[in-house]
ROLO-558273 format. One record per residue (C-alpha): residue in one letter; x, y, z negated; residue number from 1. Coordinates in nm, 2 decimals. Each point is the difference from the previous one (the first is absolute). Example, Ala and Ser with C-alpha at 12.3 -4.5 7.8 and 13.67 -1.06 7.14 Angstrom:
<sites>
@rest: a, east: 1.23, north: -0.45, up: -0.78, nr: 1
@rest: s, east: 0.14, north: 0.34, up: 0.07, nr: 2
</sites>
This chain:
<sites>
@rest: m, east: 0.00, north: 0.00, up: 0.02, nr: 1
@rest: e, east: 0.26, north: 0.24, up: -0.08, nr: 2
@rest: e, east: 0.21, north: -0.10, up: 0.36, nr: 3
@rest: i, east: -0.34, north: 0.06, up: 0.15, nr: 4
@rest: t, east: -0.02, north: 0.36, up: -0.13, nr: 5
@rest: i, east: 0.38, north: 0.11, up: 0.04, nr: 6
@rest: n, east: -0.06, north: -0.06, up: 0.34, nr: 7
@rest: r, east: -0.35, north: 0.16, up: 0.08, nr: 8
@rest: i, east: 0.25, north: 0.28, up: -0.18, nr: 9
@rest: f, east: 0.27, north: -0.04, up: 0.24, nr: 10
@rest: l, east: -0.32, north: 0.03, up: 0.26, nr: 11
@rest: i, east: -0.12, north: 0.30, up: -0.11, nr: 12
@rest: l, east: 0.29, north: 0.17, up: -0.05, nr: 13
@rest: r, east: 0.12, north: -0.13, up: 0.37, nr: 14
@rest: k, east: -0.35, north: 0.15, up: 0.16, nr: 15
@rest: f, east: 0.13, north: 0.30, up: -0.18, nr: 16
@rest: f, east: 0.35, north: 0.12, up: 0.11, nr: 17
@rest: g, east: -0.11, north: -0.21, up: 0.35, nr: 18
@rest: f, east: -0.29, north: 0.36, up: 0.03, nr: 19
@rest: f, east: 0.33, north: 0.21, up: -0.07, nr: 20
@rest: i, east: 0.23, north: -0.19, up: 0.24, nr: 21
@rest: p, east: 0.09, north: 0.14, up: 0.29, nr: 22
@rest: g, east: -0.29, north: 0.29, up: 0.03, nr: 23
@rest: g, east: 0.05, north: 0.13, up: -0.30, nr: 24
@rest: l, east: 0.37, north: -0.01, up: -0.07, nr: 25
@rest: v, east: 0.08, north: 0.19, up: 0.29, nr: 26
@rest: f, east: -0.29, north: 0.29, up: -0.08, nr: 27
@rest: i, east: 0.12, north: 0.03, up: -0.37, nr: 28
@rest: a, east: 0.34, north: 0.08, up: 0.19, nr: 29
@rest: s, east: -0.14, north: 0.24, up: 0.21, nr: 30
@rest: l, east: -0.13, north: 0.20, up: -0.31, nr: 31
@rest: v, east: 0.28, north: -0.04, up: -0.16, nr: 32
@rest: c, east: 0.24, north: 0.18, up: 0.31, nr: 33
@rest: v, east: -0.26, north: 0.21, up: 0.08, nr: 34
@rest: h, east: 0.00, north: 0.19, up: -0.33, nr: 35
@rest: q, east: 0.33, north: -0.10, up: -0.08, nr: 36
@rest: n, east: 0.11, north: 0.17, up: 0.28, nr: 37
@rest: f, east: 0.24, north: -0.29, up: 0.08, nr: 38
@rest: l, east: -0.05, north: 0.06, up: 0.39, nr: 39
@rest: d, east: 0.05, north: 0.40, up: 0.00, nr: 40
@rest: p, east: 0.26, north: 0.00, up: 0.21, nr: 41
@rest: w, east: -0.07, north: -0.22, up: 0.30, nr: 42
@rest: l, east: -0.34, north: 0.13, up: -0.06, nr: 43
@rest: p, east: -0.05, north: 0.17, up: 0.33, nr: 44
@rest: q, east: 0.19, north: -0.29, up: 0.23, nr: 45
@rest: i, east: -0.27, north: -0.21, up: -0.17, nr: 46
@rest: e, east: -0.27, north: 0.16, up: 0.11, nr: 47
@rest: k, east: 0.11, north: 0.05, up: 0.30, nr: 48
@rest: l, east: 0.09, north: -0.36, up: 0.07, nr: 49
@rest: l, east: -0.16, north: -0.23, up: -0.26, nr: 50
@rest: p, east: -0.30, north: -0.02, up: 0.17, nr: 51
@rest: y, east: 0.06, north: -0.11, up: 0.32, nr: 52
@rest: f, east: 0.25, north: -0.22, up: -0.18, nr: 53
@rest: i, east: -0.35, north: -0.15, up: -0.18, nr: 54
@rest: l, east: -0.23, north: -0.01, up: 0.32, nr: 55
@rest: g, east: 0.26, north: -0.17, up: 0.18, nr: 56
@rest: v, east: 0.10, north: -0.29, up: -0.23, nr: 57
@rest: g, east: -0.34, north: -0.05, up: -0.03, nr: 58
@rest: l, east: -0.12, north: -0.03, up: 0.36, nr: 59
@rest: l, east: 0.29, north: -0.24, up: 0.07, nr: 60
@rest: l, east: -0.12, north: -0.25, up: -0.32, nr: 61
@rest: g, east: -0.39, north: 0.03, up: 0.11, nr: 62
@rest: w, east: 0.12, north: -0.12, up: 0.31, nr: 63
@rest: r, east: 0.18, north: -0.22, up: -0.11, nr: 64
@rest: f, east: -0.14, north: -0.18, up: -0.25, nr: 65
@rest: h, east: -0.31, north: 0.07, up: 0.17, nr: 66
@rest: r, east: -0.17, north: 0.23, up: -0.24, nr: 67
@rest: s, east: -0.15, north: 0.28, up: 0.21, nr: 68
@rest: r, east: -0.22, north: 0.14, up: -0.26, nr: 69
@rest: l, east: 0.27, north: 0.06, up: -0.24, nr: 70
@rest: a, east: 0.19, north: 0.19, up: 0.33, nr: 71
@rest: f, east: -0.33, north: 0.24, up: 0.03, nr: 72
@rest: v, east: 0.04, north: 0.07, up: -0.39, nr: 73
@rest: i, east: 0.31, north: 0.10, up: -0.01, nr: 74
@rest: l, east: -0.10, north: 0.27, up: 0.39, nr: 75
@rest: i, east: -0.22, north: 0.10, up: -0.20, nr: 76
@rest: l, east: 0.21, north: 0.07, up: -0.27, nr: 77
@rest: m, east: 0.26, north: 0.16, up: 0.16, nr: 78
@rest: l, east: -0.24, north: 0.20, up: 0.26, nr: 79
@rest: s, east: -0.18, north: 0.18, up: -0.38, nr: 80
@rest: e, east: 0.39, north: 0.03, up: -0.12, nr: 81
@rest: r, east: 0.07, north: 0.21, up: 0.33, nr: 82
@rest: a, east: -0.30, north: 0.19, up: 0.05, nr: 83
@rest: l, east: 0.06, north: 0.14, up: -0.37, nr: 84
@rest: y, east: 0.36, north: 0.06, up: 0.01, nr: 85
@rest: y, east: -0.07, north: 0.24, up: 0.32, nr: 86
@rest: f, east: -0.40, north: 0.14, up: -0.04, nr: 87
@rest: g, east: -0.09, north: -0.08, up: -0.42, nr: 88
@rest: p, east: 0.04, north: 0.23, up: -0.28, nr: 89
@rest: g, east: 0.37, north: 0.13, up: 0.00, nr: 90
@rest: g, east: 0.09, north: -0.14, up: 0.38, nr: 91
@rest: l, east: 0.24, north: 0.07, up: 0.25, nr: 92
@rest: i, east: -0.27, north: 0.15, up: 0.17, nr: 93
@rest: s, east: -0.21, north: 0.22, up: -0.11, nr: 94
@rest: t, east: -0.37, north: 0.00, up: 0.04, nr: 95
@rest: e, east: -0.34, north: 0.15, up: -0.12, nr: 96
@rest: n, east: -0.14, north: -0.35, up: -0.02, nr: 97
@rest: e, east: 0.29, north: -0.20, up: -0.23, nr: 98
@rest: k, east: -0.27, north: -0.08, up: -0.26, nr: 99
@rest: i, east: -0.23, north: -0.11, up: 0.19, nr: 100
@rest: i, east: 0.22, north: -0.25, up: 0.19, nr: 101
@rest: f, east: 0.15, north: -0.08, up: -0.33, nr: 102
@rest: h, east: -0.38, north: -0.10, up: -0.13, nr: 103
@rest: s, east: -0.09, north: -0.16, up: 0.37, nr: 104
@rest: i, east: 0.34, north: -0.22, up: -0.03, nr: 105
@rest: a, east: -0.08, north: -0.07, up: -0.37, nr: 106
@rest: l, east: -0.38, north: -0.14, up: 0.06, nr: 107
@rest: l, east: 0.18, north: -0.24, up: 0.30, nr: 108
@rest: l, east: 0.25, north: -0.12, up: -0.13, nr: 109
@rest: p, east: -0.20, north: -0.25, up: -0.30, nr: 110
@rest: i, east: -0.28, north: -0.05, up: 0.27, nr: 111
@rest: n, east: 0.29, north: -0.09, up: 0.25, nr: 112
@rest: m, east: 0.14, north: -0.26, up: -0.23, nr: 113
@rest: a, east: -0.33, north: -0.16, up: -0.08, nr: 114
@rest: l, east: -0.08, north: -0.09, up: 0.32, nr: 115
@rest: f, east: 0.37, north: -0.09, up: 0.10, nr: 116
@rest: y, east: -0.02, north: -0.23, up: -0.26, nr: 117
@rest: l, east: -0.31, north: -0.17, up: 0.03, nr: 118
@rest: v, east: 0.03, north: -0.06, up: 0.42, nr: 119
@rest: k, east: 0.15, north: -0.31, up: 0.14, nr: 120
@rest: e, east: 0.28, north: -0.02, up: 0.18, nr: 121
@rest: r, east: 0.03, north: 0.03, up: 0.32, nr: 122
@rest: g, east: 0.36, north: 0.09, up: 0.15, nr: 123
@rest: l, east: 0.20, north: 0.29, up: 0.09, nr: 124
@rest: f, east: -0.04, north: 0.01, up: 0.41, nr: 125
@rest: n, east: -0.34, north: -0.13, up: 0.10, nr: 126
@rest: f, east: -0.31, north: 0.19, up: 0.03, nr: 127
@rest: a, east: -0.06, north: -0.03, up: -0.36, nr: 128
@rest: g, east: 0.31, north: 0.10, up: -0.07, nr: 129
@rest: l, east: -0.04, north: 0.31, up: 0.24, nr: 130
@rest: f, east: -0.39, north: 0.06, up: -0.14, nr: 131
@rest: r, east: 0.17, north: 0.00, up: -0.40, nr: 132
@rest: f, east: 0.24, north: 0.29, up: 0.20, nr: 133
@rest: l, east: -0.25, north: 0.25, up: 0.14, nr: 134
@rest: f, east: -0.19, north: -0.03, up: -0.32, nr: 135
@rest: i, east: 0.31, north: 0.16, up: -0.16, nr: 136
@rest: l, east: 0.09, north: 0.22, up: 0.22, nr: 137
@rest: v, east: -0.36, north: 0.14, up: 0.08, nr: 138
@rest: q, east: -0.06, north: 0.10, up: -0.37, nr: 139
@rest: p, east: 0.25, north: 0.31, up: 0.00, nr: 140
@rest: l, east: -0.18, north: 0.09, up: 0.36, nr: 141
@rest: i, east: -0.32, north: 0.04, up: -0.16, nr: 142
@rest: l, east: 0.17, north: 0.16, up: -0.31, nr: 143
@rest: y, east: 0.14, north: 0.28, up: 0.29, nr: 144
@rest: f, east: -0.34, north: 0.01, up: 0.14, nr: 145
@rest: l, east: -0.18, north: 0.10, up: -0.28, nr: 146
@rest: l, east: 0.23, north: 0.21, up: -0.12, nr: 147
@rest: r, east: 0.01, north: 0.21, up: 0.31, nr: 148
@rest: d, east: -0.37, north: -0.02, up: 0.08, nr: 149
@rest: n, east: -0.17, north: -0.06, up: -0.35, nr: 150
@rest: p, east: 0.24, north: 0.04, up: -0.27, nr: 151
@rest: d, east: -0.36, north: 0.10, up: -0.24, nr: 152
@rest: i, east: -0.05, north: -0.36, up: -0.02, nr: 153
@rest: f, east: 0.29, north: -0.07, up: -0.26, nr: 154
@rest: n, east: -0.14, north: 0.22, up: -0.21, nr: 155
@rest: y, east: -0.24, north: -0.31, up: -0.12, nr: 156
@rest: l, east: 0.36, north: -0.16, up: -0.13, nr: 157
@rest: n, east: -0.05, north: 0.26, up: -0.31, nr: 158
@rest: h, east: -0.29, north: -0.07, up: -0.10, nr: 159
@rest: k, east: -0.04, north: -0.08, up: -0.40, nr: 160
@rest: f, east: -0.19, north: -0.32, up: -0.03, nr: 161
@rest: v, east: 0.09, north: 0.03, up: -0.42, nr: 162
@rest: d, east: 0.06, north: 0.33, up: -0.19, nr: 163
@rest: l, east: 0.28, north: -0.15, up: -0.20, nr: 164
@rest: p, east: 0.35, north: 0.27, up: -0.08, nr: 165
@rest: l, east: 0.15, north: -0.33, up: -0.01, nr: 166
@rest: l, east: 0.00, north: -0.03, up: 0.35, nr: 167
@rest: d, east: 0.08, north: 0.35, up: 0.13, nr: 168
@rest: k, east: 0.36, north: -0.08, up: -0.10, nr: 169
@rest: f, east: 0.07, north: -0.23, up: 0.27, nr: 170
@rest: n, east: 0.09, north: 0.12, up: 0.36, nr: 171
@rest: v, east: -0.26, north: -0.17, up: 0.17, nr: 172
@rest: p, east: -0.35, north: 0.02, up: 0.06, nr: 173
@rest: q, east: -0.25, north: -0.16, up: -0.23, nr: 174
@rest: a, east: -0.15, north: -0.24, up: 0.29, nr: 175
@rest: v, east: 0.36, north: -0.10, up: 0.11, nr: 176
@rest: l, east: 0.15, north: -0.09, up: -0.35, nr: 177
@rest: f, east: -0.36, north: -0.23, up: -0.05, nr: 178
@rest: l, east: 0.09, north: -0.18, up: 0.30, nr: 179
@rest: y, east: 0.35, north: -0.05, up: -0.05, nr: 180
@rest: t, east: -0.05, north: -0.10, up: -0.40, nr: 181
@rest: g, east: -0.27, north: -0.27, up: 0.12, nr: 182
@rest: i, east: 0.24, north: -0.14, up: 0.29, nr: 183
@rest: f, east: 0.30, north: 0.01, up: -0.23, nr: 184
@rest: l, east: -0.23, north: -0.23, up: -0.25, nr: 185
@rest: l, east: -0.13, north: -0.22, up: 0.22, nr: 186
@rest: f, east: 0.35, north: -0.10, up: 0.11, nr: 187
@rest: f, east: 0.12, north: -0.03, up: -0.40, nr: 188
@rest: i, east: -0.31, north: -0.21, up: -0.07, nr: 189
@rest: g, east: 0.15, north: -0.26, up: 0.28, nr: 190
@rest: t, east: 0.29, north: -0.01, up: -0.09, nr: 191
@rest: l, east: -0.15, north: -0.11, up: -0.33, nr: 192
@rest: f, east: -0.17, north: -0.28, up: 0.20, nr: 193
@rest: s, east: 0.30, north: -0.04, up: 0.25, nr: 194
@rest: t, east: 0.34, north: -0.06, up: 0.04, nr: 195
@rest: k, east: 0.05, north: 0.09, up: 0.39, nr: 196
@rest: p, east: 0.35, north: 0.20, up: 0.03, nr: 197
@rest: v, east: -0.22, north: 0.28, up: 0.24, nr: 198
@rest: l, east: -0.27, north: 0.04, up: -0.23, nr: 199
@rest: r, east: 0.19, north: 0.12, up: -0.26, nr: 200
@rest: g, east: 0.22, north: 0.22, up: 0.28, nr: 201
@rest: f, east: -0.32, north: 0.13, up: 0.06, nr: 202
@rest: f, east: -0.03, north: 0.09, up: -0.34, nr: 203
@rest: w, east: 0.32, north: 0.15, up: -0.07, nr: 204
@rest: s, east: 0.07, north: 0.19, up: 0.33, nr: 205
@rest: l, east: -0.37, north: 0.21, up: -0.08, nr: 206
@rest: a, east: 0.18, north: 0.03, up: -0.37, nr: 207
@rest: a, east: 0.30, north: 0.19, up: 0.18, nr: 208
@rest: i, east: -0.23, north: 0.18, up: 0.28, nr: 209
@rest: a, east: -0.20, north: 0.15, up: -0.31, nr: 210
@rest: a, east: 0.39, north: 0.12, up: -0.12, nr: 211
@rest: a, east: 0.02, north: 0.10, up: 0.30, nr: 212
@rest: l, east: -0.27, north: 0.26, up: 0.05, nr: 213
@rest: h, east: 0.01, north: 0.06, up: -0.34, nr: 214
@rest: a, east: 0.36, north: 0.20, up: 0.11, nr: 215
@rest: v, east: -0.09, north: 0.14, up: 0.31, nr: 216
@rest: n, east: -0.12, north: 0.30, up: -0.20, nr: 217
@rest: t, east: 0.25, north: -0.06, up: -0.32, nr: 218
@rest: g, east: 0.33, north: -0.01, up: 0.27, nr: 219
@rest: s, east: 0.24, north: -0.19, up: 0.19, nr: 220
@rest: g, east: -0.01, north: -0.37, up: -0.08, nr: 221
@rest: a, east: -0.33, north: -0.12, up: 0.23, nr: 222
@rest: t, east: 0.21, north: -0.08, up: 0.26, nr: 223
@rest: i, east: 0.17, north: -0.31, up: -0.26, nr: 224
@rest: y, east: -0.36, north: -0.09, up: -0.14, nr: 225
@rest: f, east: -0.10, north: -0.03, up: 0.37, nr: 226
@rest: s, east: 0.30, north: -0.20, up: 0.07, nr: 227
@rest: t, east: -0.06, north: -0.20, up: -0.32, nr: 228
@rest: a, east: -0.33, north: -0.13, up: 0.11, nr: 229
@rest: g, east: 0.12, north: -0.12, up: 0.36, nr: 230
@rest: l, east: 0.27, north: -0.17, up: -0.18, nr: 231
@rest: i, east: -0.19, north: -0.19, up: -0.25, nr: 232
@rest: i, east: -0.20, north: -0.12, up: 0.35, nr: 233
@rest: i, east: 0.26, north: -0.10, up: 0.11, nr: 234
@rest: l, east: 0.11, north: -0.23, up: -0.29, nr: 235
@rest: s, east: -0.34, north: -0.13, up: -0.01, nr: 236
@rest: v, east: 0.05, north: -0.14, up: 0.33, nr: 237
@rest: i, east: 0.35, north: -0.20, up: -0.09, nr: 238
@rest: e, east: -0.17, north: -0.13, up: -0.29, nr: 239
@rest: t, east: -0.25, north: -0.11, up: 0.23, nr: 240
@rest: a, east: 0.19, north: -0.13, up: 0.21, nr: 241
@rest: y, east: 0.21, north: -0.20, up: -0.35, nr: 242
@rest: a, east: -0.32, north: -0.12, up: -0.12, nr: 243
@rest: m, east: -0.13, north: -0.11, up: 0.34, nr: 244
@rest: a, east: 0.41, north: -0.25, up: 0.03, nr: 245
@rest: y, east: 0.02, north: -0.09, up: -0.34, nr: 246
@rest: h, east: -0.39, north: -0.06, up: -0.11, nr: 247
@rest: d, east: -0.24, north: -0.25, up: 0.11, nr: 248
@rest: e, east: -0.31, north: 0.25, up: 0.14, nr: 249
@rest: l, east: -0.27, north: -0.27, up: -0.08, nr: 250
@rest: t, east: 0.15, north: -0.16, up: -0.37, nr: 251
@rest: g, east: 0.17, north: 0.40, up: -0.12, nr: 252
@rest: l, east: 0.26, north: -0.26, up: -0.13, nr: 253
@rest: p, east: 0.41, north: 0.05, up: 0.07, nr: 254
@rest: a, east: 0.04, north: -0.14, up: 0.35, nr: 255
@rest: r, east: 0.28, north: -0.20, up: 0.11, nr: 256
@rest: r, east: 0.20, north: 0.25, up: 0.08, nr: 257
@rest: s, east: -0.03, north: 0.14, up: -0.32, nr: 258
@rest: l, east: 0.10, north: -0.33, up: -0.21, nr: 259
@rest: n, east: 0.31, north: -0.04, up: 0.23, nr: 260
@rest: t, east: 0.10, north: 0.30, up: -0.15, nr: 261
@rest: t, east: -0.10, north: -0.05, up: -0.35, nr: 262
@rest: m, east: 0.22, north: -0.36, up: 0.09, nr: 263
@rest: l, east: 0.34, north: 0.24, up: -0.02, nr: 264
@rest: t, east: -0.07, north: 0.17, up: -0.31, nr: 265
@rest: l, east: -0.01, north: -0.38, up: -0.20, nr: 266
@rest: g, east: 0.23, north: -0.09, up: -0.25, nr: 267
@rest: r, east: 0.13, north: -0.31, up: -0.14, nr: 268
@rest: r, east: -0.35, north: -0.08, up: -0.18, nr: 269
@rest: y, east: -0.31, north: -0.03, up: 0.19, nr: 270
@rest: t, east: -0.26, north: -0.25, up: 0.12, nr: 271
@rest: i, east: -0.22, north: 0.01, up: 0.32, nr: 272
@rest: a, east: -0.36, north: -0.15, up: 0.01, nr: 273
@rest: m, east: -0.14, north: -0.06, up: 0.36, nr: 274
@rest: l, east: -0.37, north: -0.03, up: -0.04, nr: 275
@rest: d, east: -0.20, north: -0.16, up: 0.27, nr: 276
@rest: i, east: -0.43, north: -0.01, up: 0.06, nr: 277
@rest: d, east: -0.06, north: -0.33, up: 0.02, nr: 278
@rest: f, east: -0.21, north: -0.10, up: 0.32, nr: 279
@rest: f, east: -0.02, north: 0.32, up: 0.13, nr: 280
@rest: k, east: -0.03, north: -0.08, up: 0.36, nr: 281
@rest: k, east: -0.31, north: -0.25, up: -0.09, nr: 282
@rest: f, east: -0.14, north: 0.34, up: -0.19, nr: 283
@rest: n, east: 0.07, north: 0.22, up: 0.29, nr: 284
@rest: d, east: -0.15, north: -0.22, up: 0.29, nr: 285
@rest: r, east: -0.32, north: -0.09, up: -0.23, nr: 286
@rest: y, east: -0.06, north: 0.34, up: -0.11, nr: 287
@rest: g, east: 0.21, north: 0.26, up: 0.26, nr: 288
@rest: h, east: 0.26, north: 0.21, up: -0.06, nr: 289
@rest: d, east: -0.17, north: 0.29, up: -0.12, nr: 290
@rest: v, east: -0.08, north: -0.20, up: -0.28, nr: 291
@rest: g, east: 0.34, north: -0.16, up: -0.02, nr: 292
@rest: d, east: 0.10, north: 0.36, up: -0.03, nr: 293
@rest: q, east: -0.25, north: 0.05, up: -0.29, nr: 294
@rest: v, east: 0.23, north: -0.27, up: -0.15, nr: 295
@rest: l, east: 0.33, north: 0.15, up: 0.06, nr: 296
@rest: c, east: -0.08, north: 0.30, up: -0.26, nr: 297
@rest: m, east: -0.14, north: -0.17, up: -0.21, nr: 298
@rest: v, east: 0.26, north: -0.24, up: -0.07, nr: 299
@rest: a, east: 0.23, north: 0.29, up: 0.04, nr: 300
@rest: s, east: -0.19, north: 0.19, up: -0.26, nr: 301
@rest: h, east: 0.11, north: -0.28, up: -0.23, nr: 302
@rest: i, east: 0.34, north: 0.00, up: 0.12, nr: 303
@rest: r, east: 0.02, north: 0.36, up: -0.03, nr: 304
@rest: r, east: -0.09, north: -0.07, up: -0.42, nr: 305
@rest: v, east: 0.26, north: -0.23, up: -0.12, nr: 306
@rest: g, east: 0.20, north: 0.02, up: -0.27, nr: 307
@rest: g, east: 0.33, north: -0.04, up: -0.11, nr: 308
@rest: g, east: 0.14, north: 0.26, up: 0.18, nr: 309
@rest: g, east: -0.07, north: -0.17, up: 0.34, nr: 310
@rest: k, east: 0.02, north: 0.22, up: 0.37, nr: 311
@rest: p, east: -0.23, north: -0.15, up: 0.24, nr: 312
@rest: f, east: 0.01, north: 0.01, up: 0.36, nr: 313
@rest: r, east: -0.17, north: -0.16, up: 0.32, nr: 314
@rest: y, east: 0.21, north: -0.26, up: 0.18, nr: 315
@rest: g, east: -0.20, north: -0.08, up: 0.28, nr: 316
@rest: g, east: -0.32, north: -0.14, up: 0.13, nr: 317
@rest: e, east: -0.14, north: -0.14, up: -0.32, nr: 318
@rest: e, east: 0.29, north: 0.00, up: -0.21, nr: 319
@rest: f, east: 0.16, north: 0.19, up: -0.26, nr: 320
@rest: t, east: 0.32, north: 0.08, up: -0.19, nr: 321
@rest: i, east: 0.03, north: 0.14, up: -0.43, nr: 322
@rest: v, east: 0.37, north: 0.09, up: -0.05, nr: 323
@rest: f, east: 0.03, north: 0.00, up: -0.41, nr: 324
@rest: p, east: 0.38, north: 0.16, up: -0.08, nr: 325
@rest: g, east: 0.20, north: -0.04, up: -0.26, nr: 326
@rest: k, east: -0.23, north: -0.32, up: -0.08, nr: 327
@rest: s, east: 0.06, north: -0.38, up: 0.03, nr: 328
@rest: k, east: -0.29, north: -0.25, up: 0.14, nr: 329
@rest: s, east: -0.09, north: -0.09, up: -0.41, nr: 330
@rest: d, east: -0.05, north: 0.34, up: -0.06, nr: 331
@rest: v, east: -0.27, north: 0.04, up: 0.26, nr: 332
@rest: i, east: -0.20, north: -0.29, up: 0.05, nr: 333
@rest: l, east: -0.23, north: 0.05, up: -0.28, nr: 334
@rest: y, east: -0.09, north: 0.33, up: 0.20, nr: 335
@rest: l, east: -0.01, north: -0.18, up: 0.37, nr: 336
@rest: e, east: -0.22, north: -0.26, up: -0.18, nr: 337
@rest: n, east: -0.26, north: 0.32, up: -0.13, nr: 338
@rest: l, east: 0.04, north: 0.09, up: 0.38, nr: 339
@rest: r, east: -0.12, north: -0.31, up: 0.14, nr: 340
@rest: q, east: -0.30, north: -0.06, up: -0.28, nr: 341
@rest: s, east: -0.15, north: 0.40, up: 0.04, nr: 342
@rest: i, east: 0.02, north: -0.08, up: 0.39, nr: 343
@rest: a, east: -0.17, north: -0.36, up: -0.05, nr: 344
@rest: g, east: -0.24, north: 0.13, up: -0.17, nr: 345
@rest: a, east: -0.11, north: 0.34, up: 0.18, nr: 346
@rest: q, east: -0.33, north: -0.11, up: 0.21, nr: 347
@rest: f, east: 0.04, north: 0.15, up: 0.36, nr: 348
@rest: g, east: -0.36, north: 0.21, up: 0.10, nr: 349
@rest: l, east: -0.05, north: -0.13, up: 0.44, nr: 350
@rest: r, east: -0.13, north: 0.28, up: 0.16, nr: 351
@rest: g, east: -0.22, north: -0.13, up: 0.21, nr: 352
@rest: k, east: -0.03, north: 0.06, up: 0.36, nr: 353
@rest: n, east: -0.30, north: 0.29, up: 0.00, nr: 354
@rest: r, east: 0.17, north: 0.18, up: -0.33, nr: 355
@rest: p, east: 0.07, north: 0.37, up: 0.15, nr: 356
@rest: k, east: 0.40, north: 0.11, up: -0.02, nr: 357
@rest: k, east: -0.16, north: 0.30, up: -0.18, nr: 358
@rest: t, east: -0.15, north: -0.01, up: -0.39, nr: 359
@rest: p, east: -0.44, north: 0.10, up: 0.11, nr: 360
@rest: k, east: -0.12, north: 0.20, up: -0.28, nr: 361
@rest: k, east: -0.24, north: -0.23, up: -0.09, nr: 362
@rest: r, east: 0.12, north: -0.32, up: -0.07, nr: 363
@rest: t, east: -0.19, north: -0.31, up: -0.01, nr: 364
@rest: r, east: 0.13, north: -0.27, up: -0.29, nr: 365
@rest: k, east: 0.03, north: -0.35, up: 0.12, nr: 366
@rest: k, east: -0.07, north: -0.27, up: -0.22, nr: 367
@rest: n, east: 0.23, north: -0.23, up: 0.05, nr: 368
@rest: p, east: 0.34, north: 0.13, up: 0.21, nr: 369
@rest: k, east: 0.20, north: -0.24, up: 0.20, nr: 370
@rest: t, east: 0.34, north: -0.02, up: -0.21, nr: 371
@rest: v, east: 0.29, north: -0.19, up: 0.04, nr: 372
@rest: s, east: 0.30, north: -0.06, up: -0.17, nr: 373
@rest: v, east: 0.35, north: 0.09, up: 0.10, nr: 374
@rest: t, east: 0.34, north: -0.14, up: -0.16, nr: 375
@rest: v, east: 0.38, north: -0.01, up: 0.11, nr: 376
@rest: s, east: 0.31, north: -0.19, up: -0.05, nr: 377
@rest: i, east: 0.32, north: 0.14, up: -0.16, nr: 378
@rest: g, east: 0.35, north: -0.13, up: 0.06, nr: 379
@rest: a, east: 0.30, north: 0.22, up: -0.25, nr: 380
@rest: a, east: 0.36, north: -0.02, up: 0.08, nr: 381
@rest: e, east: 0.26, north: 0.16, up: -0.15, nr: 382
@rest: p, east: 0.36, north: 0.03, up: 0.03, nr: 383
@rest: g, east: 0.29, north: -0.23, up: -0.10, nr: 384
@rest: r, east: 0.27, north: -0.23, up: 0.05, nr: 385
@rest: n, east: -0.12, north: -0.08, up: 0.38, nr: 386
@rest: l, east: -0.22, north: 0.29, up: 0.05, nr: 387
@rest: s, east: 0.23, north: 0.31, up: -0.02, nr: 388
@rest: k, east: -0.15, north: 0.20, up: 0.26, nr: 389
@rest: t, east: -0.36, north: 0.09, up: -0.01, nr: 390
@rest: a, east: -0.12, north: -0.12, up: 0.37, nr: 391
@rest: e, east: 0.12, north: -0.34, up: -0.16, nr: 392
@rest: v, east: -0.21, north: 0.10, up: -0.32, nr: 393
@rest: i, east: -0.32, north: 0.07, up: 0.25, nr: 394
@rest: k, east: 0.07, north: -0.29, up: 0.18, nr: 395
@rest: a, east: 0.04, north: -0.18, up: -0.29, nr: 396
@rest: a, east: -0.35, north: 0.15, up: -0.15, nr: 397
@rest: d, east: -0.10, north: -0.14, up: 0.38, nr: 398
@rest: q, east: 0.01, north: -0.31, up: -0.08, nr: 399
@rest: a, east: -0.16, north: 0.01, up: -0.33, nr: 400
@rest: l, east: -0.36, north: 0.14, up: 0.12, nr: 401
@rest: y, east: 0.07, north: -0.26, up: 0.28, nr: 402
@rest: r, east: 0.02, north: -0.24, up: -0.32, nr: 403
@rest: a, east: -0.30, north: 0.15, up: -0.19, nr: 404
@rest: k, east: -0.19, north: -0.04, up: 0.33, nr: 405
@rest: k, east: 0.07, north: -0.39, up: 0.03, nr: 406
@rest: k, east: -0.06, north: -0.06, up: -0.37, nr: 407
@rest: g, east: -0.39, north: 0.12, up: 0.10, nr: 408
@rest: r, east: 0.02, north: 0.38, up: 0.00, nr: 409
@rest: n, east: -0.14, north: 0.31, up: -0.31, nr: 410
@rest: c, east: 0.29, north: -0.10, up: -0.18, nr: 411
@rest: v, east: 0.33, north: 0.18, up: -0.07, nr: 412
@rest: i, east: 0.38, north: -0.19, up: 0.06, nr: 413
@rest: a, east: 0.28, north: 0.12, up: -0.16, nr: 414
</sites>
C-alpha cells in the first residue's frame, strides 16, 4: 500500500513538472531575460532578425514533420509581430490607427490560435494549405480596407460589458480580454486531461502572446515574447515527433525504441520480464481487430500500474516488456504475480457490433452484457554468469515466457 502511494505521488509530480517542460521553462526564461535586461546589448539585432529566423525554422519543421497547423500558427505569430513592430504603438512607422491595429491583432490572435488547433492536418503544399495561407493573408487585407473605408466600426471593440475599474488597467478592450481569457482557460483545462505536447505548446504560446501584448504598450520585449511563442510551437513539433518515435500510439506505453534506450542505462543488477496475451490471435480472429485493440489497451493499463519500480514497454504485437532496474528475480516475482492476477480477474466487456463509437446522452444498460476474461503469460530473467548482455537477458526472458505458455499459460516463470 505504501509503495502504491509513493507511485501515485511520483506520477502526480511527473505530470506537474511535465506541464512546465519545455514550454513553461522557455516562457519563464524569456520573462527573466526581458525583466533583467540581459538582452539589451543585442536587442536591436534581435528585433530585426529573430522573427524571420523563427519563421524559417517553423516552416521548415512544419513541412518536414507534416505539421502544417503549427507552421501556419508560427506564420500568424510572426506576421502579427511584424505588424506591431512597424505599425503598432511605438512602432517604426507612426500612424493615427496604431491603437486600432493593436486591438485588432489582439482580438484575431487567440481566435486564429484556437481555429488552427481545431483543424485537421492537411499539409502545406496542396489546395488545403493554399486555402489556409489565403485565410491568413486576407485578414490584414480586410483590416486595411475597414480602416480606409469604415474606421468607425472599430469603436465597437471599446464597448464595456462590465463596469469594473480593475478591467480598465489592462491595455486591451474588454471584448479582447474576455475572449482571450476564455480561450486561455480552455487550453489550460485541456492540458489537465491530455498529455499532448501540441496542446501544452499552444497553452504556453498563449501565455507568451499575453506577455507580448502587454509589452507592446509598456516598452521593449514584445519581439522576444512573440519569438518565444513561436519557439514553444517549434519545440512542441519536436516533442511530438519524439513521442511518435518513442511511444506506442495505441497503448500510450513507451515503444521498443524507448526500451533500447533504457537498456543502455541499466547496471549489473536488473530483471527483465516478457509478457504475452494468451490466445490473442484467436481472440482477434473471433471478435475483430477493434476489440483486439481494446484488449491491448486494457492490458497496458494494468501493466502501467505494476509495482516494484517496473518500467513497462510495448515490445510489439501482443507482447510487452517490463524492466526492473536494480531488482533481482526474487524481488519482482510477487509484483509479476499480482499483475497476472489483476489482469485475469478483470472482466472485459465486449463492444457490440451496433454500439456507437461515441457515448450517447441517454444510456441503456443491458441486463447481462457479454464479458470475457483475458489472461497473460509472463517470463522473467536476470543477468548471470552466462547472461552478461541485455540482449541475452531478453532472450532468456522470452524463453521463460515460452515455458510459461507450454506449462498451460496464465502463469509466471522466472
